[in-house]
PDB file of N, CA, C, O and CB in Angstrom:
ATOM      1  N   PRO A   1      -1.499   7.390 -16.379  1.00  0.00           N
ATOM      2  CA  PRO A   1      -1.291   8.187 -14.632  1.00  0.00           C
ATOM      3  C   PRO A   1      -1.834   9.180 -13.926  1.00  0.00           C
ATOM      4  O   PRO A   1      -1.578   9.575 -12.788  1.00  0.00           O
ATOM      5  CB  PRO A   1      -0.197   8.741 -14.393  1.00  0.00           C
ATOM      6  N   ASN A   2      -2.744   9.607 -14.855  1.00  0.00           N
ATOM      7  CA  ASN A   2      -3.776  11.083 -14.427  1.00  0.00           C
ATOM      8  C   ASN A   2      -4.850  10.164 -13.496  1.00  0.00           C
ATOM      9  O   ASN A   2      -5.135  10.569 -12.368  1.00  0.00           O
ATOM     10  CB  ASN A   2      -4.812  12.126 -16.164  1.00  0.00           C
ATOM     11  N   GLU A   3      -5.454   8.860 -14.038  1.00  0.00           N
ATOM     12  CA  GLU A   3      -6.338   8.159 -13.871  1.00  0.00           C
ATOM     13  C   GLU A   3      -6.189   7.404 -12.375  1.00  0.00           C
ATOM     14  O   GLU A   3      -6.990   7.235 -11.457  1.00  0.00           O
ATOM     15  CB  GLU A   3      -6.383   7.384 -15.033  1.00  0.00           C
ATOM     16  N   ALA A   4      -4.921   7.070 -12.551  1.00  0.00           N
ATOM     17  CA  ALA A   4      -4.306   5.816 -11.794  1.00  0.00           C
ATOM     18  C   ALA A   4      -4.256   7.267 -10.260  1.00  0.00           C
ATOM     19  O   ALA A   4      -4.677   7.070  -9.120  1.00  0.00           O
ATOM     20  CB  ALA A   4      -2.222   4.847 -12.750  1.00  0.00           C
ATOM     21  N   MET A   5      -3.843   8.127 -10.597  1.00  0.00           N
ATOM     22  CA  MET A   5      -3.783   9.042  -9.571  1.00  0.00           C
ATOM     23  C   MET A   5      -4.667   9.248  -8.931  1.00  0.00           C
ATOM     24  O   MET A   5      -4.496   8.926  -7.755  1.00  0.00           O
ATOM     25  CB  MET A   5      -3.489  10.003  -9.813  1.00  0.00           C
ATOM     26  N   GLU A   6      -5.813   9.756  -9.219  1.00  0.00           N
ATOM     27  CA  GLU A   6      -6.950   9.895  -8.648  1.00  0.00           C
ATOM     28  C   GLU A   6      -7.550   8.813  -8.217  1.00  0.00           C
ATOM     29  O   GLU A   6      -8.160   8.933  -7.154  1.00  0.00           O
ATOM     30  CB  GLU A   6      -7.665  10.474  -9.323  1.00  0.00           C
ATOM     31  N   GLN A   7      -7.554   7.953  -8.653  1.00  0.00           N
ATOM     32  CA  GLN A   7      -7.931   6.683  -7.463  1.00  0.00           C
ATOM     33  C   GLN A   7      -7.054   6.240  -6.621  1.00  0.00           C
ATOM     34  O   GLN A   7      -7.562   5.620  -5.686  1.00  0.00           O
ATOM     35  CB  GLN A   7      -8.304   5.409  -7.988  1.00  0.00           C
ATOM     36  N   GLU A   8      -5.605   6.350  -6.599  1.00  0.00           N
ATOM     37  CA  GLU A   8      -5.093   6.795  -5.343  1.00  0.00           C
ATOM     38  C   GLU A   8      -5.649   7.896  -4.437  1.00  0.00           C
ATOM     39  O   GLU A   8      -6.321   7.631  -3.440  1.00  0.00           O
ATOM     40  CB  GLU A   8      -3.931   7.129  -5.591  1.00  0.00           C
ATOM     41  N   SER A   9      -5.399   8.912  -4.749  1.00  0.00           N
ATOM     42  CA  SER A   9      -6.166   9.864  -3.866  1.00  0.00           C
ATOM     43  C   SER A   9      -7.460   9.516  -3.433  1.00  0.00           C
ATOM     44  O   SER A   9      -7.628   9.475  -2.214  1.00  0.00           O
ATOM     45  CB  SER A   9      -6.321  11.064  -4.471  1.00  0.00           C
ATOM     46  N   ASN A  10      -8.763   9.162  -4.448  1.00  0.00           N
ATOM     47  CA  ASN A  10      -9.790   8.581  -3.869  1.00  0.00           C
ATOM     48  C   ASN A  10      -9.661   7.792  -2.879  1.00  0.00           C
ATOM     49  O   ASN A  10     -10.174   8.137  -1.815  1.00  0.00           O
ATOM     50  CB  ASN A  10     -10.375   8.040  -4.592  1.00  0.00           C
ATOM     51  N   ARG A  11      -8.984   6.596  -2.957  1.00  0.00           N
ATOM     52  CA  ARG A  11      -8.526   5.643  -1.801  1.00  0.00           C
ATOM     53  C   ARG A  11      -8.351   6.192  -0.993  1.00  0.00           C
ATOM     54  O   ARG A  11      -9.168   6.112  -0.076  1.00  0.00           O
ATOM     55  CB  ARG A  11      -7.541   4.903  -1.826  1.00  0.00           C
ATOM     56  N   TYR A  12      -6.976   7.229  -0.829  1.00  0.00           N
ATOM     57  CA  TYR A  12      -7.040   7.685   0.956  1.00  0.00           C
ATOM     58  C   TYR A  12      -7.823   8.663   1.406  1.00  0.00           C
ATOM     59  O   TYR A  12      -7.649   8.902   2.601  1.00  0.00           O
ATOM     60  CB  TYR A  12      -5.754   8.212   1.556  1.00  0.00           C
ATOM     61  N   LYS A  13      -8.793   9.451   0.755  1.00  0.00           N
ATOM     62  CA  LYS A  13      -9.672  10.050   1.214  1.00  0.00           C
ATOM     63  C   LYS A  13     -10.832   9.129   1.719  1.00  0.00           C
ATOM     64  O   LYS A  13     -11.476   9.401   2.732  1.00  0.00           O
ATOM     65  CB  LYS A  13      -9.967  10.939   0.326  1.00  0.00           C
ATOM     66  N   PHE A  14     -11.035   8.139   1.028  1.00  0.00           N
ATOM     67  CA  PHE A  14     -11.944   6.552   1.914  1.00  0.00           C
ATOM     68  C   PHE A  14     -11.553   6.612   2.915  1.00  0.00           C
ATOM     69  O   PHE A  14     -12.285   6.949   3.846  1.00  0.00           O
ATOM     70  CB  PHE A  14     -11.714   4.886   1.546  1.00  0.00           C
ATOM     71  N   ARG A  15     -10.231   6.302   3.094  1.00  0.00           N
ATOM     72  CA  ARG A  15      -9.617   5.543   3.732  1.00  0.00           C
ATOM     73  C   ARG A  15      -9.789   6.340   5.284  1.00  0.00           C
ATOM     74  O   ARG A  15     -10.289   5.941   6.336  1.00  0.00           O
ATOM     75  CB  ARG A  15      -8.193   5.300   3.047  1.00  0.00           C
ATOM     76  N   LYS A  16      -9.151   7.613   4.916  1.00  0.00           N
ATOM     77  CA  LYS A  16      -9.274   8.767   5.990  1.00  0.00           C
ATOM     78  C   LYS A  16     -10.677   9.136   6.426  1.00  0.00           C
ATOM     79  O   LYS A  16     -10.753   9.543   7.585  1.00  0.00           O
ATOM     80  CB  LYS A  16      -8.648  10.070   5.448  1.00  0.00           C
ATOM     81  N   PHE A  17     -11.719   9.081   5.784  1.00  0.00           N
ATOM     82  CA  PHE A  17     -13.252   9.434   6.252  1.00  0.00           C
ATOM     83  C   PHE A  17     -13.337   7.935   6.801  1.00  0.00           C
ATOM     84  O   PHE A  17     -13.620   8.034   7.995  1.00  0.00           O
ATOM     85  CB  PHE A  17     -14.597   9.977   4.863  1.00  0.00           C
ATOM     86  N   LYS A  18     -13.225   6.708   6.477  1.00  0.00           N
ATOM     87  CA  LYS A  18     -13.349   5.720   7.131  1.00  0.00           C
ATOM     88  C   LYS A  18     -12.814   5.524   9.041  1.00  0.00           C
ATOM     89  O   LYS A  18     -13.239   4.994  10.068  1.00  0.00           O
ATOM     90  CB  LYS A  18     -12.683   4.922   6.148  1.00  0.00           C
ATOM     91  N   SER A  19     -11.439   6.489   8.492  1.00  0.00           N
ATOM     92  CA  SER A  19     -10.815   6.290   9.944  1.00  0.00           C
ATOM     93  C   SER A  19     -11.773   7.286  10.687  1.00  0.00           C
ATOM     94  O   SER A  19     -12.064   6.705  11.732  1.00  0.00           O
ATOM     95  CB  SER A  19      -9.014   6.720  10.116  1.00  0.00           C
ATOM     96  N   SER A  20     -12.285   8.271  10.663  1.00  0.00           N
ATOM     97  CA  SER A  20     -12.500   9.162  11.168  1.00  0.00           C
ATOM     98  C   SER A  20     -13.836   8.490  11.531  1.00  0.00           C
ATOM     99  O   SER A  20     -14.356   8.504  12.647  1.00  0.00           O
ATOM    100  CB  SER A  20     -12.285  10.380  10.481  1.00  0.00           C
ATOM    101  N   LYS A  21     -14.365   7.838  10.303  1.00  0.00           N
ATOM    102  CA  LYS A  21     -15.640   7.881  11.195  1.00  0.00           C
ATOM    103  C   LYS A  21     -15.466   6.216  12.115  1.00  0.00           C
ATOM    104  O   LYS A  21     -16.526   5.827  12.605  1.00  0.00           O
ATOM    105  CB  LYS A  21     -17.347   8.033   9.971  1.00  0.00           C
ATOM    106  N   GLU A  22     -14.750   5.681  12.244  1.00  0.00           N
ATOM    107  CA  GLU A  22     -14.462   4.955  13.081  1.00  0.00           C
ATOM    108  C   GLU A  22     -14.331   5.259  14.701  1.00  0.00           C
ATOM    109  O   GLU A  22     -14.824   4.620  15.632  1.00  0.00           O
ATOM    110  CB  GLU A  22     -13.537   4.587  12.574  1.00  0.00           C
ATOM    111  N   ALA A  23     -13.433   6.547  14.735  1.00  0.00           N
ATOM    112  CA  ALA A  23     -13.106   7.246  15.444  1.00  0.00           C
ATOM    113  C   ALA A  23     -14.485   7.859  16.140  1.00  0.00           C
ATOM    114  O   ALA A  23     -14.547   7.752  17.365  1.00  0.00           O
ATOM    115  CB  ALA A  23     -12.205   8.015  14.791  1.00  0.00           C
ATOM    116  N   SER A  24     -15.375   8.367  15.587  1.00  0.00           N
ATOM    117  CA  SER A  24     -16.172   8.903  16.175  1.00  0.00           C
ATOM    118  C   SER A  24     -17.451   8.313  17.089  1.00  0.00           C
ATOM    119  O   SER A  24     -18.036   8.583  18.138  1.00  0.00           O
ATOM    120  CB  SER A  24     -16.422   9.541  15.341  1.00  0.00           C
ATOM    121  N   VAL A  25     -17.515   7.038  15.674  1.00  0.00           N
ATOM    122  CA  VAL A  25     -18.065   5.707  16.371  1.00  0.00           C
ATOM    123  C   VAL A  25     -17.232   5.054  17.478  1.00  0.00           C
ATOM    124  O   VAL A  25     -17.756   3.980  17.773  1.00  0.00           O
ATOM    125  CB  VAL A  25     -18.237   4.611  15.313  1.00  0.00           C
ATOM    126  N   ALA A  26     -15.846   5.358  18.388  1.00  0.00           N
ATOM    127  CA  ALA A  26     -15.392   4.955  19.095  1.00  0.00           C
ATOM    128  C   ALA A  26     -15.918   5.988  20.289  1.00  0.00           C
ATOM    129  O   ALA A  26     -16.177   5.620  21.435  1.00  0.00           O
ATOM    130  CB  ALA A  26     -14.143   4.700  18.702  1.00  0.00           C
ATOM    131  N   LEU A  27     -16.006   7.103  19.889  1.00  0.00           N
ATOM    132  CA  LEU A  27     -16.071   8.055  21.042  1.00  0.00           C
ATOM    133  C   LEU A  27     -17.330   7.945  21.381  1.00  0.00           C
ATOM    134  O   LEU A  27     -17.604   8.142  22.565  1.00  0.00           O
ATOM    135  CB  LEU A  27     -15.689   9.487  20.812  1.00  0.00           C
ATOM    136  N   GLN A  28     -18.513   7.573  20.342  1.00  0.00           N
ATOM    137  CA  GLN A  28     -19.857   7.256  20.729  1.00  0.00           C
ATOM    138  C   GLN A  28     -20.187   6.473  22.016  1.00  0.00           C
ATOM    139  O   GLN A  28     -21.021   6.694  22.895  1.00  0.00           O
ATOM    140  CB  GLN A  28     -20.381   6.564  19.700  1.00  0.00           C
ATOM    141  N   LEU A  29     -19.025   5.217  21.814  1.00  0.00           N
ATOM    142  CA  LEU A  29     -19.584   4.161  22.311  1.00  0.00           C
ATOM    143  C   LEU A  29     -19.054   4.591  23.985  1.00  0.00           C
ATOM    144  O   LEU A  29     -19.686   4.410  25.026  1.00  0.00           O
ATOM    145  CB  LEU A  29     -19.032   2.630  21.503  1.00  0.00           C
ATOM    146  N   ARG A  30     -18.066   5.039  23.859  1.00  0.00           N
ATOM    147  CA  ARG A  30     -16.794   5.081  25.220  1.00  0.00           C
ATOM    148  C   ARG A  30     -18.399   5.939  26.215  1.00  0.00           C
ATOM    149  O   ARG A  30     -18.854   5.463  27.254  1.00  0.00           O
ATOM    150  CB  ARG A  30     -14.547   6.652  24.780  1.00  0.00           C
ATOM    151  N   MET A  31     -19.004   7.345  25.450  1.00  0.00           N
ATOM    152  CA  MET A  31     -19.902   7.633  26.346  1.00  0.00           C
ATOM    153  C   MET A  31     -20.668   7.233  27.299  1.00  0.00           C
ATOM    154  O   MET A  31     -21.408   8.031  27.873  1.00  0.00           O
ATOM    155  CB  MET A  31     -20.368   7.914  26.001  1.00  0.00           C
TER     156      MET A  31
END
């Protein structure tokens, strides 16, 4: 169960990182 929790949190972190990266790219495109 611990391993699954770690995997889930990694996926969550990655999704957060990906969305923030896309947001910054969108901001740069608007400039």
